[in-house]
C-alpha positions in Angstrom: 20.5 -11.5 11.6 17.5 -13.8 11.9 15.3 -13.9 8.8 12.1 -11.9 9.1 9.1 -14.2 9.4 6.7 -14.4 6.4 3.7 -12.0 6.7 0.6 -14.1 7.4 -2.8 -12.9 6.2 -6.4 -13.9 6.6 -7.8 -15.7 3.6 -11.5 -15.6 2.7 -14.2 -17.4 0.8 -16.3 -15.6 -1.9 -18.8 -14.4 0.6 -16.1 -12.6 2.7 -15.9 -15.2 5.5 -12.5 -15.9 7.0 -11.6 -19.5 6.2 -7.9 -19.6 7.3 -4.6 -17.9 7.1 -1.7 -18.2 4.7 1.7 -16.5 4.2 1.2 -13.5 1.8 3.2 -14.9 -1.1 1.5 -18.3 -0.8 -2.0 -16.8 -0.8 -1.1 -14.8 -3.9 0.4 -17.8 -5.7 -2.7 -19.9 -5.0 -5.1 -17.1 -6.1 -6.8 -17.0 -2.7 -8.8 -14.0 -1.7 -7.1 -11.9 1.0 -8.3 -8.8 2.8 -7.2 -5.2 2.3 -8.1 -1.7 3.6 -8.1 1.5 1.4 -8.4 4.9 3.1 -9.0 8.2 1.2 -8.6 11.5 3.1 -9.7 14.9 2.0 -8.9 18.3 3.5 -11.1 21.4 3.9 -10.0 22.7 0.5 -11.3 19.5 -1.2 -7.8 18.2 -1.9 -7.1 14.5 -1.6 -4.1 13.2 0.3 -2.1 10.8 -1.9 1.0 8.8 -1.3 3.6 8.0 -3.9 4.9 4.4 -3.8 8.7 3.8 -3.8 10.0 2.6 -7.2 11.0 -0.8 -5.7 7.5 -1.6 -4.5 4.3 -2.7 -6.2 2.8 0.2 -8.2 6.2 1.9 -7.7 6.4 5.5 -8.8 2.6 5.8 -9.0 0.3 7.8 -6.8 -1.9 5.7 -4.5 -4.6 6.1 -1.8 -3.9 8.0 1.4 -3.4 4.7 3.4 -3.6 1.1 2.4 -2.6 -2.4 3.7 -3.4 -6.1 4.1 -5.5 -7.6 6.8 -3.1 -9.6 9.0 -4.0 -13.0 10.4 -6.4 -12.6 13.2 -7.3 -9.0 12.5 -10.5 -7.5 11.1 -10.8 -4.6 8.6 -11.3 -1.9 11.2 -8.4 -2.9 13.3 -6.2 -3.0 10.2 -7.1 0.4 8.9 -6.4 2.1 12.3 -3.0 0.3 12.5 -2.1 1.1 8.9 -3.1 4.8 9.2 -0.9 5.1 12.3 2.0 3.4 10.7 1.9 5.1 7.3 0.9 8.7 8.4 2.7 9.0 11.8 5.1 6.1 12.1 3.1 4.7 15.1 0.5 1.9 14.7 -1.1 3.0 18.0 -1.1 6.7 17.2 -3.8 8.7 19.2 -4.1 11.0 16.1 -6.0 8.3 14.2 -9.7 8.1 14.8 -12.2 5.7 13.3 -15.9 6.7 13.9 -19.2 4.9 13.4 -20.3 4.8 9.7 -23.4 6.9 10.6 -21.7 9.3 13.0 -20.2 12.8 12.4 -16.5 13.1 11.6 -15.7 16.4 13.3 -17.0 15.6 16.8 -15.9 17.0 20.1 -12.2 17.0 20.8 -11.2 16.5 17.2 -8.5 18.8 15.9 -8.3 18.2 12.1 -5.0 20.2 11.9 -3.3 17.3 13.7 -5.8 14.3 13.5 -7.2 12.1 10.9 -10.8 11.0 11.3 -12.6 8.5 9.0 -15.5 6.0 8.7 -16.1 2.9 6.7 -17.8 3.5 3.3 -18.3 -0.1 2.2 -16.7 -3.4 1.4 -16.1 -4.6 -2.1 -15.9 -8.4 -2.4 -13.9 -10.5 -4.9 -12.1 -7.6 -6.7 -9.5 -8.7 -9.2 -6.7 -6.1 -8.8 -4.0 -5.6 -11.4 -0.7 -4.4 -9.9 2.6 -3.2 -11.5 5.3 -5.6 -10.2 8.5 -4.0 -9.0 10.6 -6.2 -11.3 8.3 -5.3 -14.3 5.2 -6.9 -15.7 1.8 -7.2 -14.0 0.5 -9.2 -11.1 -3.2 -10.2 -10.4 -4.5 -10.6 -6.9 -8.0 -11.2 -5.5 -9.1 -8.9 -2.7 -12.0 -8.2 -0.4 -11.4 -4.5 0.2 -12.9 -2.3 2.9 -13.0 1.3 1.8 -12.8 4.2 4.3 -13.3 7.9 3.7 -12.3 10.7 6.0 -11.0 14.2 6.8 -7.8 15.7 7.8 -6.0 19.1 7.5 -2.6 17.8 8.7 0.1 19.5 6.6 2.2 17.2 4.5 5.3 18.3 6.5 3.8 17.0 9.7 3.4 13.5 8.4 5.9 10.8 9.2 5.8 8.2 6.4 7.7 5.0 6.4 10.2 5.7 3.6 10.9 2.1 3.1 7.4 2.0 1.5 6.5 5.6 0.6 8.4 8.2 -1.3 6.2 11.2 -0.6 2.8 12.5 0.3 0.9 15.3 -1.5 -2.5 16.9 -1.5 -4.1 17.0 -5.0 -7.2 18.8 -6.3 -9.9 16.7 -7.9 -8.9 18.0 -11.3 -5.3 16.9 -10.7 -6.4 13.5 -9.6 -8.6 13.2 -12.8 -5.6 14.2 -14.9 -3.3 11.7 -13.2 -5.9 9.0 -13.8 -6.1 9.6 -17.6 -2.3 9.6 -18.0 -1.8 6.5 -16.0 0.0 8.0 -13.0 -2.4 6.5 -10.5 -2.1 3.0 -9.0 -4.9 0.9 -10.6 -6.8 0.3 -7.4 -6.8 4.1 -6.6 -8.4 4.6 -10.1 -11.1 2.2 -9.0 -11.6 3.9 -5.6 -11.7 7.4 -7.2 -14.4 6.4 -9.7 -16.5 4.7 -7.1 -16.1 7.0 -4.0 -14.9 10.4 -5.3 -18.2 12.2 -4.9 -18.9 10.8 -1.4 -15.3 11.7 -0.4 -15.4 15.3 -1.7 -18.7 15.9 0.1 -16.7 15.4 3.3 -14.6 18.5 2.6 -17.4 20.6 4.1 -17.0 18.6 7.4 -19.9 16.1 7.1 
């Protein structure tokens, strides 16, 4: 079989401007800033959708954000989060069940069925984050990210999700107190701990349908 081509990512300067592209491994080795998207989803009961990483992946065996991924070469943050949400939740990067809305707009607009759809908006961009990751072979790895954070709503049952099991072991909904408990005992991926501390209140406010 032909070898899979190396994943190519945007690389950025400190201000968040795209200055080129590099293979993912090369960008990491050189300490260049790459782009990432992090999406947190909450249901009507105020429970957060979490994914558990496979043991052979970075942050393996830990619970992570609802959806996450790198910004591919030539993409922007919004394009990436829609693609990644479709891939990780429904096995389809073009899924019609994934909806990104304007940051100031309502989430539950006309034609949205939260029992089958996910709807979200951008909450902000965090520049020059130094992320600490658990490497699959053991030890730690540091990467520099510009991260666009997205928050949203869904009531899709876990059994109706179609995760890529080469990346994700499982999904679950967790109450805020459960997420707090996982944080203090080290069961969360480090970047999810950051997101939870920064965005939890805004996320949980969406449980009422804001």
